[in-house]
C-alpha positions as CSV (number, residue, x, y, z in Angstrom):
1,M,39.6,49.5,32.4
2,K,43.4,50.7,31.5
3,C,43.4,50.1,27.6
4,N,44.9,53.1,26.6
5,V,48.9,52.5,25.5
6,S,51.1,55.8,26.5
7,K,53.6,57.2,23.6
8,G,56.3,56.8,26.1
9,L,55.4,53.2,27.0
10,L,54.8,52.5,23.5
11,M,58.4,53.8,22.8
12,T,60.3,51.5,25.5
13,A,57.9,48.4,23.9
14,L,60.2,49.3,20.4
15,I,63.3,49.3,22.3
16,T,62.1,46.1,24.7
17,G,59.7,43.7,23.5
18,S,59.7,40.8,22.8
19,V,59.1,37.9,19.7
20,L,56.0,37.3,17.9
21,W,53.9,34.8,15.2
22,G,53.9,34.8,11.8
23,G,51.5,36.8,9.5
24,T,48.8,35.0,7.6
25,S,50.1,32.0,5.5
26,V,53.3,31.8,7.3
27,F,50.8,31.5,10.7
28,A,48.7,29.0,8.7
29,E,51.5,26.3,7.5
30,E,53.3,26.7,11.0
31,L,49.6,25.7,13.0
32,Q,49.2,22.7,10.6
33,E,52.7,20.9,12.1
34,Y,50.9,17.7,13.7
35,S,52.7,15.0,15.2
36,L,50.6,11.9,17.2
37,D,54.3,10.7,18.0
38,P,57.2,13.8,18.6
39,M,60.6,13.6,19.2
40,L,61.7,14.1,22.8
41,I,65.4,14.2,24.5
42,T,64.2,15.1,28.2
43,A,63.0,11.4,29.7
44,Q,65.9,9.3,28.5
45,R,68.9,12.2,27.6
46,M,68.8,11.7,24.4
47,E,66.7,11.4,21.6
48,T,63.4,9.2,21.4
49,K,59.4,9.5,20.3
50,D,56.9,9.4,21.9
51,L,55.7,5.7,21.4
52,E,59.6,4.6,22.6
53,T,60.0,5.9,25.5
54,P,59.3,4.3,28.8
55,A,57.6,7.0,30.7
56,A,54.2,9.4,30.4
57,V,55.5,12.1,28.5
58,E,53.6,15.7,27.3
59,V,55.3,17.9,23.9
60,I,53.7,21.0,24.1
61,S,54.4,22.5,20.5
62,K,55.9,26.0,19.2
63,E,52.5,25.7,17.6
64,K,50.3,24.8,20.3
65,I,52.0,27.8,22.6
66,E,51.2,30.1,19.8
67,N,47.4,29.2,19.2
68,S,46.7,29.3,22.8
69,G,47.8,33.1,23.2
70,A,49.3,32.3,26.5
71,G,52.2,34.7,27.7
72,S,54.6,32.7,29.6
73,A,55.5,29.1,30.1
74,Y,53.4,29.4,33.6
75,E,50.2,30.4,31.7
76,V,51.3,27.0,30.0
77,L,52.0,24.7,32.3
78,R,48.6,25.5,34.0
79,N,46.8,23.6,31.6
80,A,48.9,20.8,31.0
81,L,47.6,17.0,32.3
82,G,48.8,15.8,35.8
83,I,49.8,19.4,37.0
84,M,48.6,21.5,39.6
85,S,49.9,24.8,39.6
86,S,50.3,27.2,42.1
87,S,51.3,31.7,43.0
88,Q,50.5,34.1,44.8
89,G,50.7,37.1,42.7
90,P,48.6,37.5,39.8
91,N,49.4,35.2,36.4
92,G,51.8,33.9,38.4
93,A,54.0,36.5,39.4
94,A,56.5,35.7,42.2
95,M,56.3,37.6,45.4
96,G,60.2,37.4,46.5
97,T,60.1,33.8,47.6
98,M,56.6,33.2,46.7
99,T,57.4,32.3,43.3
100,S,54.9,30.2,41.4
101,K,55.1,26.4,41.6
102,I,54.0,23.2,39.4
103,V,52.9,20.2,40.9
104,I,53.7,16.7,39.0
105,R,51.6,14.0,40.7
106,G,51.6,15.6,43.8
107,V,54.7,15.8,45.0
108,D,54.9,19.3,46.5
109,K,58.5,20.2,45.7
110,G,59.5,17.6,43.5
111,T,59.2,19.1,40.0
112,L,62.7,20.0,38.3
113,V,62.3,22.8,36.0
114,M,64.6,23.7,33.4
115,V,65.6,25.5,30.2
116,D,67.5,24.1,27.5
117,G,69.0,21.2,29.6
118,V,69.8,24.1,32.7
119,P,68.3,23.3,36.2
120,M,66.6,26.9,37.0
121,N,65.9,25.6,40.5
122,Q,67.5,27.9,43.3
123,D,66.9,26.7,46.6
124,G,63.4,25.3,45.7
125,K,62.6,28.6,43.9
126,Y,62.4,29.0,39.8
127,N,60.1,31.8,37.9
128,L,58.5,30.3,35.0
129,E,56.6,33.4,34.4
130,D,59.7,35.0,33.6
131,I,60.0,32.8,30.3
132,P,57.8,34.4,27.6
133,T,56.3,31.8,25.2
134,D,57.3,34.3,22.2
135,A,60.8,32.5,23.0
136,I,59.9,29.2,23.5
137,E,60.2,26.0,21.2
138,K,58.7,23.3,22.9
139,I,58.0,22.1,26.4
140,E,58.8,18.8,27.1
141,I,57.2,17.4,30.9
142,V,58.4,13.9,32.0
143,R,56.1,12.7,34.8
144,G,57.2,10.8,37.6
145,G,60.5,10.6,39.2
146,G,63.0,11.6,37.3
147,S,65.9,11.9,40.0
148,V,68.1,9.2,38.4
149,L,69.4,10.5,35.6
150,Y,68.9,14.4,36.9
151,G,69.4,14.5,39.9
152,S,67.7,15.9,42.9
153,E,64.3,18.4,43.4
154,A,62.9,15.6,40.1
155,T,60.8,14.0,42.3
156,G,57.5,14.6,40.8
157,G,58.8,15.6,37.4
158,I,60.6,17.8,35.0
159,V,59.8,20.4,32.6
160,N,62.4,20.9,30.2
161,I,61.4,24.0,28.4
162,I,63.4,24.3,24.7
163,T,64.2,27.8,23.2
164,K,64.1,28.5,19.6
165,N,67.0,29.4,17.7
166,S,66.2,31.7,15.5
167,V,63.0,34.3,15.3
168,R,61.9,36.5,13.0
169,N,61.9,40.4,13.2
170,S,58.8,41.6,14.8
171,V,57.0,43.9,16.8
172,K,54.0,42.9,19.2
173,V,51.6,45.6,21.7
174,S,48.9,44.3,23.6
175,A,46.6,46.0,26.8
176,G,43.8,45.1,28.8
177,N,41.7,45.2,32.0
178,Y,42.7,45.4,35.0
179,G,45.6,48.4,33.4
180,R,47.6,45.5,32.3
181,E,50.1,46.0,29.1
182,R,52.5,44.0,27.2
183,Y,55.4,45.1,24.6
184,S,57.9,43.0,22.9
185,V,59.9,43.1,20.5
186,S,62.4,40.0,18.6
187,V,65.3,40.5,16.1
188,G,67.0,37.3,14.2
189,A,69.9,37.4,13.0
190,E,71.8,34.2,10.8
191,N,73.3,32.9,13.8
192,F,72.1,36.0,16.4
193,N,68.7,36.0,18.5
194,A,67.0,38.8,21.0
195,I,64.1,38.8,22.4
196,A,63.2,41.5,24.9
197,T,59.7,41.7,26.7
198,L,58.0,44.7,29.1
199,E,55.2,43.5,30.9
200,N,52.9,46.3,33.6
201,R,51.0,44.5,35.4
202,G,48.2,46.9,36.6
203,K,46.3,46.9,39.7
204,T,44.1,44.0,41.3
205,S,41.7,44.8,44.3
206,N,41.0,41.7,46.9
207,I,43.3,39.1,45.7
208,T,42.6,37.7,48.9
209,T,40.2,35.9,51.3
210,T,39.5,38.5,54.4
211,T,40.9,37.7,58.0
212,K,39.9,38.3,61.1
213,N,42.6,40.1,63.5
214,G,42.1,41.0,67.2
215,M,45.1,43.6,68.9
216,G,44.6,45.6,71.8
217,G,41.0,44.5,72.3
218,S,39.6,46.0,69.2
219,T,39.1,43.5,66.1
220,S,40.3,44.6,62.5
221,Y,39.6,42.8,59.4
222,R,42.3,42.4,56.2
223,H,43.3,41.7,53.4
224,Y,45.9,42.3,50.2
225,D,45.2,45.0,47.0
226,Y,47.6,44.0,44.2
227,K,48.8,47.8,43.9
228,K,51.6,47.6,40.6
229,G,53.7,45.4,39.0
230,E,56.7,45.5,36.2
231,N,58.3,43.0,34.8
232,K,61.4,43.3,31.8
233,G,63.7,40.9,30.5
234,V,65.9,40.2,27.8
235,L,66.8,36.9,26.4
236,W,69.4,36.3,24.0
237,N,71.9,33.6,22.2
238,Y,74.1,33.5,20.1
239,N,75.3,30.1,18.0
240,I,79.0,30.5,17.8
241,N,79.4,27.7,15.0
242,E,76.7,24.3,14.8
243,N,78.0,22.7,17.8
244,V,78.2,25.5,20.2
245,K,75.2,27.7,21.5
246,F,76.3,30.5,24.0
247,T,72.8,31.9,26.1
248,H,72.1,35.1,28.6
249,N,68.6,35.7,30.5
250,Y,68.4,38.5,32.5
251,V,64.6,39.2,34.0
252,E,64.1,42.1,36.6
253,S,60.5,42.2,38.8
254,N,58.7,44.1,41.1
255,N,55.9,43.6,42.7
256,V,54.0,45.8,45.0
257,M,51.0,44.3,47.5
258,D,48.7,46.6,50.0
259,V,47.5,45.2,53.2
260,I,44.1,46.9,54.2
261,D,43.1,46.8,57.3
262,D,39.3,48.7,57.5
263,T,40.2,50.8,60.5
264,Y,42.8,51.8,59.0
265,L,41.2,55.2,57.1
266,K,43.7,57.0,55.5
267,S,46.2,54.6,54.4
268,P,47.2,50.9,53.8
269,Y,48.3,49.0,57.4
270,Q,51.2,48.0,55.4
271,R,53.0,47.8,51.5
272,K,55.0,44.8,50.7
273,E,57.1,45.6,47.9
274,Y,59.2,43.0,46.5
275,N,61.8,43.5,43.9
276,D,63.8,40.3,41.9
277,H,66.5,40.2,39.8
278,N,67.2,36.9,37.9
279,N,70.9,36.3,35.5
280,T,71.7,33.0,33.9
281,F,74.9,32.5,31.4
282,A,74.9,29.4,29.7
283,L,76.8,27.8,27.1
284,A,76.1,24.6,25.6
285,I,78.3,22.2,23.3
286,D,77.0,19.3,20.8
287,D,79.4,17.8,18.8
288,K,76.9,16.1,17.0
289,N,77.9,12.7,17.0
290,G,76.6,12.0,20.7
291,L,79.4,14.0,23.1
292,T,77.4,17.5,25.0
293,S,77.9,19.3,27.1
294,N,76.0,22.1,29.4
295,I,78.5,25.3,31.4
296,S,75.9,27.5,33.5
297,Y,75.9,30.2,35.8
298,G,73.0,32.1,37.5
299,T,71.8,34.1,39.5
300,Q,68.6,35.0,41.7
301,E,68.4,38.5,43.9
302,R,64.9,39.4,46.0
303,S,64.4,41.8,48.1
304,Y,61.6,42.5,50.3
305,D,60.6,46.0,51.9
306,L,57.8,46.4,54.3
307,T,56.5,49.9,55.0
308,S,53.9,50.1,57.9
309,W,51.4,53.0,58.9
310,K,50.3,54.6,62.2
311,K,46.2,55.0,62.0
312,T,46.9,58.6,61.8
313,G,48.4,58.2,58.2
314,A,52.0,58.4,59.3
315,I,54.3,56.1,58.6
316,S,55.6,54.6,61.6
317,S,58.6,52.0,60.3
318,D,60.1,51.5,56.8
319,I,62.8,48.4,56.4
320,R,64.3,46.4,54.4
321,S,62.5,43.2,55.8
322,S,64.3,40.5,54.1
323,W,66.8,40.2,51.2
324,R,69.3,36.9,49.8
325,K,71.0,36.2,46.6
326,G,72.1,32.5,45.3
327,K,74.5,31.8,42.6
328,N,74.4,28.7,40.8
329,T,77.3,26.7,38.7
330,N,75.9,24.1,37.0
331,I,78.5,21.7,34.4
332,N,77.5,18.3,33.1
333,L,78.9,16.3,30.5
334,Q,77.9,13.5,28.8
335,K,78.3,10.4,25.9
336,V,76.2,8.4,24.1
337,F,78.0,5.6,22.6
338,D,76.2,3.1,19.7
339,V,77.5,-0.6,21.3
340,N,76.2,-2.0,18.1
341,E,73.3,-1.1,16.0
342,K,70.5,-2.1,18.6
343,D,72.2,-0.8,21.8
344,K,73.1,1.9,23.6
345,F,75.2,3.3,26.6
346,L,75.3,6.6,27.9
347,I,77.8,7.5,30.4
348,G,77.6,11.2,32.2
349,A,78.7,13.6,35.6
350,S,77.3,16.9,36.6
351,F,78.9,19.4,39.1
352,K,77.0,21.7,41.0
353,R,78.0,24.8,43.2
354,E,75.4,26.2,45.3
355,D,76.0,29.5,47.4
356,L,73.5,31.3,49.2
357,D,73.4,34.9,51.0
358,V,70.6,35.5,53.7
359,Y,69.3,39.2,55.7
360,N,66.3,39.2,57.7
361,Y,65.6,42.2,59.6
362,K,65.2,41.5,63.7
363,T,61.4,40.5,64.3
364,R,58.8,41.2,67.5
365,S,57.7,39.5,70.2
366,M,54.5,37.8,69.0
367,G,52.9,35.9,71.8
368,S,55.0,32.2,72.4
369,T,56.8,33.1,69.6
370,P,59.9,34.9,70.3
371,A,61.8,38.0,68.8
372,K,64.3,37.2,66.3
373,P,67.5,39.9,66.1
374,E,68.8,41.0,63.1
375,R,70.8,38.2,60.9
376,S,73.1,37.8,57.8
377,G,74.0,34.6,56.4
378,S,76.3,32.5,54.2
379,Y,75.5,29.1,52.9
380,N,77.0,26.9,50.7
381,R,76.7,23.4,48.7
382,D,78.8,21.4,46.6
383,I,77.1,18.4,44.7
384,Y,79.0,16.3,42.6
385,S,77.4,13.4,40.7
386,V,78.1,10.6,37.9
387,Y,75.2,8.5,36.1
388,A,74.9,6.1,33.4
389,S,72.2,4.4,31.3
390,Y,72.2,1.3,29.2
391,D,69.7,0.5,26.2
392,W,69.8,-3.2,26.2
393,Q,67.8,-3.9,22.8
394,M,67.2,-7.9,23.9
395,T,64.6,-8.5,21.3
396,D,63.1,-6.7,17.9
397,D,60.0,-6.3,20.3
398,D,61.3,-5.6,23.9
399,K,64.1,-3.7,25.3
400,L,65.5,-3.0,28.8
401,I,67.5,-0.3,30.0
402,M,69.5,-0.1,33.4
403,N,69.9,3.5,34.8
404,L,72.2,4.8,37.7
405,R,73.3,7.4,39.3
406,E,75.5,8.0,42.6
407,T,75.4,12.0,44.2
408,F,77.9,12.2,46.7
409,V,77.6,16.4,48.7
410,R,80.6,18.1,49.8
411,N,81.5,21.2,52.0
412,A,77.3,21.5,52.8
413,D,78.1,24.7,55.4
414,G,76.2,27.5,56.8
415,S,77.0,30.7,58.9
416,N,74.8,32.8,60.8
417,T,75.8,35.9,62.2
418,N,74.1,38.1,64.6
419,L,74.0,41.5,63.6
420,E,73.3,42.9,66.7
421,T,76.2,40.9,69.2
422,G,78.1,39.9,66.5
423,V,78.2,36.2,67.4
424,T,78.5,34.1,64.6
425,T,77.0,29.8,64.3
426,Q,78.4,27.6,62.5
427,T,76.7,25.2,61.0
428,V,78.1,21.4,61.5
429,Q,78.4,19.5,57.8
430,V,75.4,17.3,56.4
431,N,75.8,13.5,55.3
432,Q,73.9,14.1,52.4
433,S,74.9,11.6,49.5
434,K,72.6,9.3,47.7
435,F,72.6,6.2,45.0
436,T,69.2,6.0,43.0
437,P,68.9,2.7,40.4
438,E,66.1,2.7,37.6
439,L,65.0,-0.2,35.5
440,Q,62.7,0.3,32.6
441,Y,61.2,-2.2,29.9
442,I,59.5,-1.2,26.8
443,K,57.7,-3.3,25.1
444,N,56.7,-3.2,21.0
445,L,53.2,-4.6,20.9
446,T,52.5,-3.4,17.2
447,D,53.7,-0.9,15.3
448,D,51.9,2.2,16.6
449,S,51.6,0.1,20.0
450,T,53.5,0.2,23.3
451,F,53.6,-1.5,26.8
452,Y,56.1,0.3,29.6
453,A,56.9,-0.7,33.2
454,K,59.3,1.0,35.4
455,A,61.0,1.0,38.8
456,G,63.6,3.1,40.2
457,K,64.3,5.2,43.6
458,S,63.9,9.2,43.4
459,Y,66.1,11.4,46.4
460,R,66.0,14.9,47.1
461,L,68.1,17.4,48.4
462,P,67.2,20.0,51.5
463,E,67.3,23.3,50.3
464,L,69.9,25.3,51.8
465,T,67.5,27.4,53.7
466,K,65.7,24.7,55.4
467,L,69.2,23.3,56.8
468,F,70.6,26.9,57.7
469,G,67.6,29.3,58.3
470,G,65.9,32.2,56.3
471,S,64.0,35.2,56.3
472,V,61.1,32.4,58.1
473,N,63.2,29.4,58.7
474,I,64.3,28.0,61.8
475,P,67.9,25.9,61.3
476,S,67.1,23.0,60.6
477,V,71.0,21.1,60.2
478,N,69.3,17.7,60.8
479,L,67.3,17.1,57.9
480,K,67.7,14.1,56.3
481,P,67.6,13.9,52.4
482,E,63.9,12.4,50.5
483,H,64.4,9.2,48.9
484,G,61.3,7.5,47.6
485,V,60.4,4.1,45.3
486,H,58.8,4.7,42.2
487,Y,56.5,2.1,39.9
488,E,54.5,3.0,36.9
489,M,53.3,1.2,34.1
490,G,51.2,2.6,30.8
491,Y,50.0,1.9,27.6
492,K,50.3,3.8,24.8
493,L,48.6,3.4,21.5
494,N,48.3,5.5,18.0
495,E,45.8,5.2,15.5
496,N,44.7,6.7,12.6
497,N,44.2,10.3,13.8
498,R,44.1,9.1,17.4
499,S,46.9,9.1,20.1
500,W,45.6,7.2,23.2
501,R,47.5,7.4,26.3
502,I,46.8,5.9,29.8
503,A,49.6,5.5,33.2
504,L,49.3,3.7,36.7
505,F,52.0,5.3,39.0
506,N,52.6,4.6,42.9
507,Y,55.3,5.8,44.9
508,D,56.3,5.9,48.3
509,V,58.9,8.5,50.2
510,K,60.6,8.8,53.1
511,D,62.0,11.1,54.6
512,A,59.8,13.8,52.9
513,I,61.1,17.7,53.9
514,E,57.4,19.1,55.0
515,I,56.4,21.8,57.9
516,K,56.4,20.8,61.0
517,E,55.1,23.6,63.1
518,G,55.2,27.5,63.0
519,A,54.4,30.1,60.5
520,A,55.5,32.3,57.9
521,S,53.5,35.4,59.5
522,T,55.6,34.5,62.8
523,G,58.7,33.8,61.4
524,N,59.8,30.1,62.9
525,I,58.8,27.7,60.4
526,V,60.3,24.4,61.4
527,Y,60.6,21.5,58.7
528,D,61.1,18.2,59.5
529,N,61.1,14.7,57.7
530,T,58.2,12.7,57.2
531,D,56.8,10.5,54.7
532,I,54.0,11.0,52.1
533,K,52.5,8.3,49.0
534,N,50.6,8.4,46.1
535,T,48.4,5.6,43.5
536,G,47.1,7.1,40.8
537,V,46.2,6.9,37.0
538,E,46.0,9.3,34.3
539,L,44.5,9.3,31.2
540,S,44.9,11.0,27.4
541,L,43.7,11.4,24.3
542,N,44.4,13.8,21.5
543,V,42.5,14.2,18.1
544,K,43.5,15.3,15.0
545,H,39.9,15.9,13.3
546,N,40.8,17.1,9.8
547,D,43.2,20.0,8.8
548,N,41.3,22.4,10.4
549,W,40.4,20.9,14.3
550,D,42.4,19.0,17.1
551,T,41.4,18.3,20.6
552,F,42.8,17.2,23.3
553,W,41.3,15.3,26.2
554,G,43.1,13.7,29.8
555,V,42.1,12.7,33.1
556,T,43.8,11.8,36.4
557,Y,42.8,10.3,39.8
558,S,45.2,9.8,42.4
559,N,45.5,9.7,46.5
560,P,48.5,11.5,47.9
561,Q,48.7,11.4,51.0
562,Q,50.8,12.6,53.8
563,K,52.0,11.3,57.4
564,E,51.4,13.2,60.2
565,F,54.3,14.1,62.5
566,T,54.6,12.0,65.6
567,T,53.7,13.9,68.9
568,G,53.9,12.7,72.7
569,G,55.3,9.7,71.2
570,V,52.4,9.1,69.3
571,P,52.8,7.7,65.6
572,G,51.4,10.7,63.2
573,K,48.5,9.4,61.5
574,W,48.3,9.2,57.2
575,I,46.1,12.3,55.8
576,K,44.8,13.3,52.1
577,Y,46.8,16.3,51.0
578,N,46.7,18.6,47.4
579,N,44.0,17.8,44.8
580,Q,43.0,13.6,44.2
581,F,40.9,14.4,40.8
582,Q,42.2,16.6,37.6
583,F,40.1,17.0,34.0
584,N,41.4,19.3,31.3
585,M,40.6,19.7,27.6
586,G,41.4,22.1,24.6
587,V,40.0,22.3,20.9
588,N,42.0,24.2,18.3
589,Y,40.5,25.5,15.4
590,H,42.7,27.2,12.3
591,A,41.4,28.5,8.8
592,D,43.3,30.4,6.3
593,K,43.5,34.0,7.9
594,F,41.7,33.0,11.4
595,A,43.1,30.6,14.5
596,S,40.9,30.2,18.1
597,A,41.6,28.2,21.1
598,L,39.7,27.0,24.2
599,S,41.8,24.8,27.5
600,A,39.9,23.9,30.5
601,N,41.6,22.6,33.5
602,Y,39.6,21.4,36.3
603,I,40.5,20.8,39.9
604,G,38.4,18.7,42.4
605,M,38.9,16.8,45.3
606,R,40.8,19.2,46.7
607,T,42.4,18.7,50.4
608,D,44.8,21.5,52.3
609,G,46.5,18.3,54.2
610,T,45.5,20.5,57.5
611,S,45.4,17.1,60.0
612,D,42.6,19.0,62.7
613,T,40.1,19.8,60.0
614,Q,41.0,17.8,56.6
615,D,38.5,20.1,55.4
616,R,38.3,20.3,51.6
617,L,38.7,23.4,49.3
618,K,36.0,24.3,46.6
619,P,37.2,22.9,43.2
620,A,39.2,24.9,40.8
621,L,37.9,25.9,36.9
622,Y,41.1,27.6,35.1
623,T,39.8,28.7,31.4
624,D,41.2,30.2,28.5
625,L,40.2,31.4,25.5
626,H,41.7,32.3,22.6
627,F,41.2,34.2,18.6
628,S,43.8,35.7,16.1
629,Y,42.7,36.8,12.5
630,A,45.9,37.9,10.1
631,P,44.2,40.3,7.5
632,E,48.1,39.9,5.5
633,K,50.9,38.1,5.9
634,N,52.8,39.8,8.2
635,Q,50.2,41.4,10.6
636,K,48.1,39.3,13.2
637,A,45.6,40.5,15.8
638,F,44.4,39.3,18.7
639,L,41.8,38.7,21.7
640,H,42.7,36.3,24.4
641,I,40.5,36.2,27.8
642,N,41.3,34.0,30.9
643,N,38.7,33.0,33.5
644,L,35.4,33.3,31.4
645,F,33.5,32.5,33.9
646,D,34.8,34.8,36.5
647,R,35.1,33.0,39.1
648,K,37.1,33.2,42.7
649,D,39.4,29.6,42.7
650,Y,42.2,29.4,44.9
651,T,45.4,29.3,43.4
652,T,47.5,28.1,46.2
653,S,46.8,24.2,48.0
654,K,46.4,25.8,51.9
655,G,42.8,26.5,52.7
656,P,42.3,29.8,54.2
657,N,40.7,30.4,57.8
658,E,40.0,33.6,60.1
659,K,44.3,34.0,60.3
660,T,45.0,33.2,57.2
661,F,45.3,34.4,53.7
662,G,43.5,32.5,50.7
663,Y,44.7,33.9,46.9
664,Y,42.2,34.2,44.4
665,T,42.4,33.8,40.6
666,T,42.3,37.4,38.7
667,G,38.4,37.8,37.6
668,I,38.1,37.9,34.1
669,N,40.0,39.9,32.2
670,F,41.3,39.9,28.7
671,M,43.7,41.2,26.6
672,V,43.6,42.8,23.1
673,G,47.1,43.4,20.6
674,Y,48.4,43.4,17.5
675,E,51.3,42.1,16.1
676,Y,53.8,43.6,13.2
677,S,56.4,41.1,11.5
678,F,59.0,42.4,9.3
């Protein structure tokens, strides 16, 4: 256990930290903000109330986020209804391209993540652990296909992280077991806010299951240890005027894992070091009269260095195994018109430019897997979209909404160069354009209850590395875009101090992009198109018991299935995958100087999607407990405990076997800290 804070790190904290929470009276006042019918903007691309929105939505307010004690957006979302989180690193830490993942309604690769309406997804990757909770005003979650209004990658749902426009001057320092430390500082002025963070992720042994390896006639057993990690970043914004806001977020992280082999006594078998550098620049314009625009440019640079040892302790190789840098440009412009006193018409257009450069070192042949040469690649794609939405208030109690989107894909090209021979191969252009409509209906049953129904299409474009090849992917230039049909109906009720929500949903996605064969360890993954489907029900209840207590309860049951690939002319059968059952709950208490929060998320009936066994994974239970005490108006002490029952749950949807690692949750861990506002 390592809880001491060095003077050097403390000085760094004072220079590079992140935003803190308020003091006694301010903190108590903020926590009492509670709404059964919150406002949101994501579901309809315009401001509406939850009760008037024909979709299953959840708004996680800054009060709930602060009271939970979560340190990043990933830690907030892992306990949300209808969501399954997945990661290889501790607490969502990214290991190069093995980033954390949020799965909504069983759609494995269908979550669009945005920050202030700007997409974070680059080649299907996003880093939720890069967004500190201190910077978050609220998180809006839309469950169900949202491709009509938001384009590709929203086949499962949307997460929109909305950042604060103003922060208080504050400093926070915390430390815990496993050698973890966090520091943060925030500075707020009239039009300028800056939030900086520094995190030492410590050291964790045995973060995976053990695999059996047989090479050269001998047998050994291997597992992963997390050796060290650091994450630091700065997020700042400047309100140029009341209509224009500029935001910049820069984060860099380093994570190191060792492969431990029981026959290597003087060194690890291998060391894997991952370095990420992420940059996002965004300009948001709002004329306060229905016209809004977002312009953004973002880069993601990821490298993976691999060091291998001999049993003597001597280094056998030290290489840059892979590297990639993605650059995305996004432009969106939309206008909302009041057609009359009741109807609204929205029209918009968007442009997205994707550029990706990749490199991978040569690999040796392994069994039937041929060697891969050292190579580099350069890929790009332009995506143009126009969309529209018409809200027709048919009667005082009935509304019909029609949404349309046309997407045009141009210049989808990629080239790969064999660095040993100098030969360059150019791929052919792939036609990926799509038209997606959606129809929504909502009826006011009473002043406090509504019924809604909707049907629409969704789509998702293949990632560039799946089309043109990556460090572990074989090019699959004939991949088709996913396209599906989604149906949903729901009932919403606010009564006294309770809010009830129930939703029934069904989707059928054709040409889903899944792994057909190969493995990451051998670098020969091949993607192809198949089908997935799911039918389920979600039920949630929020209760405000009194000024001090509120609770949340939610349950989800569904039946996600994937169709096996056709083999030898024989059509594949349907197999279950991901989880079928989820139960989550939260209890929040606050009074004067004291606040606490308990959350639990049970994931059951888990299947790893392996057709030959259809083995069930053991259920997972994620728990968090947070306490805070504010002795003075501008001071607060806190204690956060994660994994209360010290469980070793799998954090990924694929189950382990003798040759495949399963990743574990970190054992019971805590952070104790202090914050000061000035």
